[in-house]
N, C-alpha and C positions, 0 to 999 in steps of 0.2 A: 312052395314056403314048410320049409321046416318045423317039425311037431317040439322040437328040442330046440333050439331057433330062441332063445329070451329075448332081442328083439323085436322076432312074426312076435312071438305068446304078446308081450308089450304093446305090438302094434292093434293085433287082435282084437284089444282087450278096451283098448281105444276105441274100436272102429264102430265097435259094437259101444262102448256108450255113448256118446258121435249119433251112433243112429238109435238108440233109446232118449235122444235132448231132438232129437229135431220130430221123432212119433209126437213128443209134449209138443211142443212149439208147436206143428202141424194142430195141436187137438184145442190148444189153450186160441190156436186164430180160428177154428175151426165153431168154439164156442161162444166168440168176439163178435160170431157173424150176426146171436143172437142177438147180444146187448150190448152192440152198439151201433151207432148211427152209419151209416154208406158207406157218406167218403170219407167218416174215418178207418172202418171196417177195410177200403175200399187200400187204405194209407200203410195200414196195420198189414192186411195181403201183399203187398209190396217190396215190405219188410221181410217177410219171414221166407221172399222165395232168394232175397239177396243173401239174405243169413244161409240156405241151402248150397245157394249159388258158390258165396266163400269157403264152406265147409269143402264143399264139391274137387273145390281147384286144389284148396290147399293134398290133401289128398290125392291127388294127381301130380300133387308138384309141379303145378301150375304159378308163376305171377297172381297175386290176387290184390291186388296194389289201386290199383282203375275202382276193386267190387269196393274195397276201403274206404276211395273215397265214395259212391254211390252210394253206399251203408249211411255216412254219416251225412250226404243233400237230402238221403231220403227218412233219417230220423230226427232234421230238423223237420221239413217238409211234415212229419207227422205227427211234432211236436205243437209247430202252430194249429 
């Protein structure tokens, strides 16, 4: 990666921002374990894992259509 390449700099800043967002999401999910009933926490944890999987796959340039469908289903299940 060339430091002078503006696109590389942008991508690195974006990755750093995503790392921080994932770290915060993980922290919130861990906190949820203390306050949510187990059944709901399990669903929240599965939703968190899907979000992480989506971010990783997007970063790797992979197709995420299936993950988006899974996330939609998971969030609906969690809401119920």
